[in-house]
N, C-alpha and C positions, 0 to 999 in steps of 0.2 A: 319593226322600228317604232320607237316611242313617238307619241304625238307632240309632247312638250317636255323639255328638261330645264329646270331652273337650278343653276349652279351657285354654290357658295352663298347661300342665304342664311340669315339669322332667323331661325324658325322659332316662333312663339306659337305653340300648337293648340292653344285654346283650352287646355286642361288645368291651367294654373301653375304648371311646372315651369322652372326657369328656361330661358331661351338657350338654344344651342345652334351650332353651325352644321349645316348639312345641305345636300342636294335633294330635290324633289322631282319625281317624274309623273307624267300623266298619260294614261292610255284609256281610250274609249270612255271619256268623261269621268273617270275615277282616278284617285291617287294610286299609282302603281307601286312606288317604292320611295322610301326616305332613307338617306344615308349617303355613302360615297358611290355615285353612279357613273359608270363609264360607257353605258350603252349608247348607240347612235339614236338621234332624234330628228324629227322633221324641223323642229324649232328649238333652239337653245338660247336661254337668256342667262347672262352672267349677272347675278344679283349684286355682286360686290358688297356683301354684308347688309343689304337692305332687309327690312323685316318681311318675313313671309308669315301671314296670319290666316286663320280661317276666315271665310266670308262672314260678315256680321248678320245677326238674326234680330230683326226689329219686331218685337211682339205687339206693338201698339201703333198701328197706322190707320189711316182713313182713305185709302186709295180706292174705295168701293166704286166711286164714280169715275175717277181718273183712269182706272184700269180699262174702261170702255173705249177710251180714245188715245191714251198714251201707252205705247208699247214699252217704254223704258223705265217707268216709275221714277221719273225725275222729281226731286233732286236726290233721292236716297241712293241712286246708283253712283253718285259722285262722292259718296262718303263711305264707301266700302261695304255697303249693305248688299247682300245677295239673296236674302229671304225676308219677305214682309208678311205680316199677319194683319189682315183687315177685317172690318166688321165690328170694331170696338165701340164701346159706350152705348150699345143697344140700338145703334142707328145703321141703316143700310138700305138696300134696294130689293131684297127678297126675304121671304116669299111674298108673292102676290096672290090674291084670291081670284080675281077675274082679269087683271092686267088692263083695266080701263084707264082712260086719260085722267080721270079724276083721282083714281088710286095712285097713279104715277106722280101726280102733282102733290098729293099729300106727303108722299115720301120725299119728294124734292124739297118741299117746304120744311120738312123735318131736318133734312141734312143741311139745308142752307142755314137754318136757325141755330142748330146745335154746333155745327162744325164750320160755319162761316165760309162755305163754298158757294160762289155766285149761282143763284137759281137759274139764270139764263144759260150759264155754261152747262149745268146739269141737264136742263131741258133739251139742249141741242146735242150734248155729248153722250148721255147715257142711252144705250140701245133699247133696253127693256124688251129684249127678245127672249123672255123666259117667263115662267109662272112660279113653280115651286122652287125650293132651294137646290135640288139636284140639277134642274135645268138651268138655273142661274150659274152654277159652277161649270156646267158643260159649255155654256155660251162663252164664258170668259176663257175657258181652256181652248176653245176653238181659235182664239186670237193669238198671234205671236207676241211674246214678251221677252224682255232682257233678263228679268229676275224671276226667281221662284216666288210663289205666293200661296197663302192658305187663307181660308175663310172661316170666320166665326159666324154663327147664326145670331143675328141681332134681335133683341127682344121686341123693339117697337114694331117693325114690320110683321113679326110673328103674331103679335097681339092684334094688329090691324087686319091681317088676313083672316083671323078667326072671328073677331068681334065686329068688324066693319065700322059703322058709325058709332057703335058703343065703345070703341077703343079710346076712351077718354081717360085722363089721369085719375079722375075721381070715380070711375065706374068699376065696380068690383066684378071680376070674372066669375061666372057661374062654374059649377063643377063640370058641366059639359064643355065650357070654354077651356077650362084648364086641361081636360083630357085631350081636346083637339090640339091645343098648343103643344102638349107633351108629345103627341103622335107626330106632328110636323117636325119638331126638333129631333126626335129619334130617327125619323126618315132621313133628315139631313146628315146626322151623325153617321148613320149606316152608309150613306153615299160618300162619306169622306170628309165632311166638315170637321174642322179641328177643334171646335168647341162652341161655346155659347157666351154671349155678352149681354149685359144689362146696364142701364144707367139710372141712378137715383140722385140726381144733382139739382139743387135749387136754381142753378145758373143755366140749365139747359131748357131752351124754349124753341118752338117752331118759329119760322120767319114771321108768323102772325102774332107772336108773343104768347102762344098757348103752351101749357105744360106738355112735356113729352108723354106719349100714351102710357108707357110702362113705369113712369116715375113714382107712382103711388101704388104699384102692384101689391096685392095683399099676400099674406103668408101662405095661403093655400096655393096661389098661383106660383109663387117662387118655389114652393116645395114640389109641385107637380113638374116644373121644368127641371129642377135638380134630379127628380126621379127618372127623367129620360136617360140618364147616364147609367142607371143601375144595370149590372150585367155586362157592361162594356169595359174594355181595358184601354180605351183611348179617349181623348178629349179633355179640354180644360174649361174652366169658367173664369171669365174676366169681367170686372165691374168697376164702375166709377161711382163713388158715393161721398157726398160732403157731410153726411151724418147730421143733416138738418141744422147746419151751423147758422144759417140765416133765419131760422124760424123763431128765435127768441131775442129779447132785448139785450141779453148778455150772452157771452159765448164761452165762458170758462167757469161758470158756477155749477152748483149741484144740478140745476135743471138741464143745463147743457150736457153734463155728463150722463144724466138719465136718458136724454134723447140719443146720445151716442150709444149707450149700452143697448137700448132697444133696437137700434138699427144694426149694430154689430151682431146681436143675437140672430137676426134674420140671415146674415151672411154665414155665420157659424152653422146654422141649421142646413143651409144649402151645401156647405162643405161636407157635413155629416151624411146627408142623404145621397149625394152624388158619389162620394168617396173618390173624387177626382181632384187634381191640383186646381187650386183657386187663387187668383191674384187680384189685388185691388189697388187703386190709386193711393199713393202715399205722398202727401204734401204738408208742408208747414203753411197753413192757411192764414189769411188776414181778412176778416177777423177769425178768431178761433185758433190762435197760434199754439195753444197747448195740445190741440187735438191729435197732432202727429205722435205725440208721446203716448197718449191713450191707445192709439191704434197699434203702435209698436209693442206695447205691453200686452195688449189683447192677443195679438198674433203669436207672441212668445208663449203665452199660456196655452194657446191652441196647439202649437207645435209640440209642447210637452205632452199633450193628449194624443199625439200622433196624427193630427189633422194636417194634410198637405197644403197649408195656406202660405201665401207669399205676398210681398209688398212691391208693387211697381213703383220704381223710384226714378226721378229725373236726373239728368246729368248736371243741371245748373238751376238757376232761378226760372220759375215758370211765369211768363208775363207776355207782354206784347211789344211789338215794334210799331211806332206811330210816326207818321209824316203826312204831308199834305196830299200824298197820292196813295196812302194806305187806306184800309177799310174804315178806320175812324181815328180821330186825333182830338186834341183839346180844344180846337177852335171851331169844329164843325157845327156846333149848336148855336153859334153867335150869328145874328142877322148880318153883321158886316162881312162875315165869311160867306154866308149863303149867297150874297149878292155877286160874288166872284167865283163861286165854286165851279161854274160851268167853263171857265177859261182854261186854255192849255196851261200846263204847270208853270212854265217860266213867266207867263203873263199873270197868272194868279199870284205868284210870289211878288212880282213887281207891284201889283195892285195893293197887296197887303203892306208894302213899304211906303205907300202914300201917307204923309203925315196926318192928314185929316182922318183917314180910315183908322190908322193906328191909335189915334187919340180917342176914338169911340170905344175901344176895347173895354176900358174900365168904367164906362157908363152903361154898358149893355149887360144883360144876363143871358147865360147860355140856356137855350130851350131844352126841355127834357128829350132825351134820345130814345130811351126804352119805352115799351108799351105802345098802344095804339097801332098794332100791326108791325112794329119795328122788330128786327131780328137782333138788335143791340141788347145784350143782357143787362139786367138791373144793376149789376155790379159796376158797369161803366158810369152810370149816373151817380152812384154812391161815391166813386173815386173822384169824378170831376167836381163834385160838391166840396171835396176836401183838397183842392188843387194845391193850395199853399203847403199843406202838410205832406202830400204825396210827392211834391216836387223834389223832396229830399231823396226820393227813390227813382228819379227820372234823370237819365244821363245821355249826353250826345253819343251816337253810335258812329265811330270814326272808321277810316279805311282799314285800320287794324282793330277789329272788334274786341272790346274789353267787356267780359261778362262777369267780372267781379270788381266793379268800380267802387272807389271810395266816395263817401258822402261829400267830400271836398270837391268832387267833380260834378256834383249834382246841380240841377237848375235852382234848387233852393239856395245853395251857397253862391252860385253865379249871380243870382238876383240880389242877395245881400251885399255882395261886393260892389254891385252897381247902384245899390240904393233904390231898387225898383221892385214892384210886386213880381212874384214868381211867374204868374201867368204872362206878364209882359216879356219876361226873359225868354219864355218858351215861344211866344209870338215872334219875337225878333229873330230867334234862331231858325224857326220854320220858314220865315220870309226871306232868308238869306239866299243870294245867288239865284240859281235856277229852280229853287224850291225842292230839291231832292234830299235835303237833310233828313236824317232819321233819329228818332229818340228811342232808347232802350228803357223799358219800364218793367222790372221784375216785380210782379205782384205777389207771388208765392215763393217760399223758400228763401226770402231775403229780409226777414224781419229785423235781423241784427246788422244788416248792411254788409254781410259777407256770406260765404258759402260753407261755413262750418257745419251748419245743420245738414246740408246736402252730403258732406263728407261722412257724417255720422250715419245718415241713411244708407249711403252706398256701402258702408262697412258692415251693415247688419247682415247676419247670416241668412235671413229669409228675403233679402233684397234681390229684385230682378231689375236690370236696367231696362227702362221702358219709357212710355209717355212722350215719345217724340211727336205724336200726332201728325206724322208725315202725311201730306195730302190734304190736311184740314187747316182751318183758320188761315187760309192762304194769303189773306190780305193783311195779316197782323203778326204772323210768326213764320219762322223757317227752322224748326227744331229737328228736321231731318239731319241736321249737322251735329246732333248730340254725339255721334260716334267719334267724329273728328275732335270735338271738344274733349271727350274723355281721354283721347290720346295726347292732346297738346297740353291740357290743363292738369288733369288728375294723374296721368302717367308721366307728365313733364317731358314728353318726347323721349322717354327712356332714361331720364336722369336718375341717378342712384338715390337722391334725396326727394324724389317725387312723393306727393301726398299718398298716392296709391301705386303700388308696384305695377310695372308694365304687364307682367304675366297675369296678374289679377284683373287688370282692366280688359285685356283681350279675352280672358275667361268669361267676364261679365257680358261682353259684346257678342260672344259666340257660343261656347260650350255650355254655359249655364242656362242660357235661354233655350237652346236646342233641347237640352235634357228636360227642362220643365215642360216643353211642348210634346215630348215623347218622340222627337225626330232623331232617330239613331243613325241616320245616314250622313249627318253633317254636324258642323259646330266645332269639330276638332280636325287636326291634320294627322290622319292615320291611313296606312295602306288599306285599300278597299273601300274607303268612303268617297263620297262625291268630291270632285275636284272643284270645290268652291273656295276661293282664296283671294287674298290681296297681296300685292307686292308694294311696299311702302318705303319711301326715302325719308327717314325721320328728320334729316337736316333741312328738308324743304317743306315739311308738313306744316300747314297753316290754314286758318280760316280766312276767307275773304269777306268783305262787307256785303250784306244782303242788298239786293236791288229789285226794283219792280220790273216785271215783264208782263206783256199782254199777249200770252200765247194760249189761253184757255179758249174753248169753244165760245162763240158769240163775243169774242174780243175781251173776255174776262181777264182780270189782272191777278197776279200772285207775286209773292216774294220768292226769289231764288237766292241761294247762297252756295257758291262753289268753294272748293278747297284745292290746295296745291300739295304735292307730295305723294299722291297715289300714282305710282308707276303704272299699275294696271289692276283690274279686277276680273276674275274668271268665274264663270258659272258653268258647271258641268264640263270644265276643261276648255271652254270657249271664252275668249277675251271680250268682255262687254263694254269696258271703258279702258282707254289707255291715255295717260297724261291728261286726264280731265275731258277727253273727247269720247263721246259715246260711239261705239262701233255699230256695224250693221248686224252683228250676231244677235240672234234671238233664241237662246237655249232655254229660257225660263218656262216653267210649266206650273200648273196648279198642283199643289201638294194635296194628295188625298190621304188623310190620316187612316192608318190601317185598322179596320174594325175587327180583325181576326185575333 
């Protein structure tokens, strides 16, 4: 008797081929058959034409800490994701050299600064019951989880484990250091790590404002790490790089292009040496709005040479959600706000509405937020200094979230209509009601005030849907919802005139990412593969407004965003969420990439 039978489904199988109607059966955690099925089953679900899709594969998450205390990988589990890849951007919690309290705190400060995860939550929640990377993977695998997950080996802990106190951004690794790092990476790959990640971003700092250890790694070090893949037939390289966009006074001149070319040459060399698939962050930056075109052209040229290079692309604008209870907002540097910041949220909002305090706003200056040990990146101060200008890209986030709003909905226009400064319009909005109002601010991918650039990126043949950062920046974003946005916005819930066809969107969410990672047992709906899939009612599919919860260890806060329309999500044939409610099933396991 079958374990599960789903009847009359509209199957979008993850290959990019058109949808078709069929039944699907499950036996022993795998898809048994697809077609017209009449066999008896322990459980039968009549899909009534609902979409049946593969489980989604998220290649860019930061659940490295959360995996220690959260069995469910929330909120990814509520957006159809069944496989998550963590350890991105070069940050993580293994390997360790001696596993001392000081070493643990250095990694916590790194994760807190780069990925905006509260240090107190990490200190309380991360177990640190490991030393090298194989024992880290074993420790995670000993815990029950709802979803499957795989681990990239992050560059920063690797460098710190080998170089100790010398693991500074401006410290050049010796040949012995490089050899030791290569050996540790190869050990991890042989134990089943799915790849390696590094970060070379000017915006990434520790919670003390220090450069990340690997951010300035030299060519010899990068070449040695790429060399760890030689002779292996598995593993990927993932990296984030802003190509020194903040290093010059201008961002689109010959000097900026020269800096870009020098950085890209390093990436190309890693791809050549490793001979493994390599993907990198692809954004329309601000400043540096032309850089995404340089990167697209450079990857096109490499593809013609046969190099397996890819571009990790977001589903929408990359930015932040701000409000009085989020990690930062436009008022937090003002003395008038600091006086009431300790109050409960409703009382704080009421205090801000006092006429005398409101009148002080335009007489005070916002104090600098970044630097002096702050984890706030320098970009925040740069943006707040241009509040009048950037208010044209700041929008109220309503109960029905709009991620492609018009400038006419912006605080710039709202202020003009009221005849007041933009900062005051933002102030009044944040002080309304109980203080729970949120502002959506797309920093990247929104230079033209729409998502046309994102559509071009998603349509690129080397594009991989990624960059959700699920588990990171928990006080300012909730982009684990990218998958649902892909279905509602780009696939138009299956509409024939959608910007991107439904079959193509499902392919990007599942089959394409699984193929890039070398995961041959998932990503498409075929007999014999893992029974990882979603059943979705397109008529009910919608994103809900993000909201703050305080469910992290040590009472830490984070943004959550739920969705409607997911009838159920199955991992290895077990239902892990039904109608938005997470079940008690814990079929998720560590994926060990096959080194054979």
